[in-house]
C-alpha positions as CSV (number, residue, x, y, z in Angstrom):
1,M,-0.4,-17.6,11.4
2,Q,2.5,-15.9,9.7
3,A,3.1,-12.2,9.9
4,L,2.9,-10.1,6.8
5,A,6.0,-8.3,5.5
6,L,5.4,-4.6,5.0
7,D,7.0,-4.5,1.6
8,D,4.8,-7.4,0.4
9,V,1.7,-5.6,1.7
10,L,2.6,-2.3,0.0
11,A,3.3,-4.1,-3.3
12,A,-0.1,-5.8,-3.2
13,I,-1.8,-2.5,-2.4
14,A,0.1,-0.8,-5.3
15,Q,-1.0,-3.6,-7.7
16,L,-4.6,-3.4,-6.6
17,K,-4.5,0.4,-6.9
18,A,-3.2,0.2,-10.4
19,E,-5.9,-2.2,-11.5
20,L,-8.7,-0.2,-10.0
21,V,-7.4,3.1,-11.3
22,A,-7.1,1.6,-14.8
23,K,-10.8,0.6,-14.6
24,G,-11.8,4.1,-13.2
25,E,-12.9,2.5,-9.9
26,A,-10.3,4.3,-7.7
27,T,-8.2,7.5,-7.7
28,E,-4.5,8.1,-6.9
29,L,-5.6,8.7,-3.2
30,L,-6.1,5.0,-2.7
31,G,-3.3,3.3,-0.7
32,Q,-1.4,6.5,0.3
33,V,1.0,5.8,3.1
34,R,0.4,8.1,6.1
35,G,0.7,8.3,9.8
36,L,2.2,5.4,11.7
37,L,2.6,3.4,8.6
38,A,4.7,6.1,7.0
39,A,7.0,6.3,10.0
40,C,7.4,2.5,10.0
41,K,8.2,2.5,6.3
42,K,10.9,5.2,6.7
43,R,12.5,3.3,9.6
44,R,12.0,-0.1,7.9
45,I,10.2,-1.5,11.0
């Protein structure tokens, strides 16, 4: 199994969020980066 790249995962979440928000099935809160993930993103881990 191959590891997922953080940038690829975040891009996929952003795309899904945009689609769901457009349909009225989600809000801007979906997919917010927080906690450990936010720290990893800042450090590019």
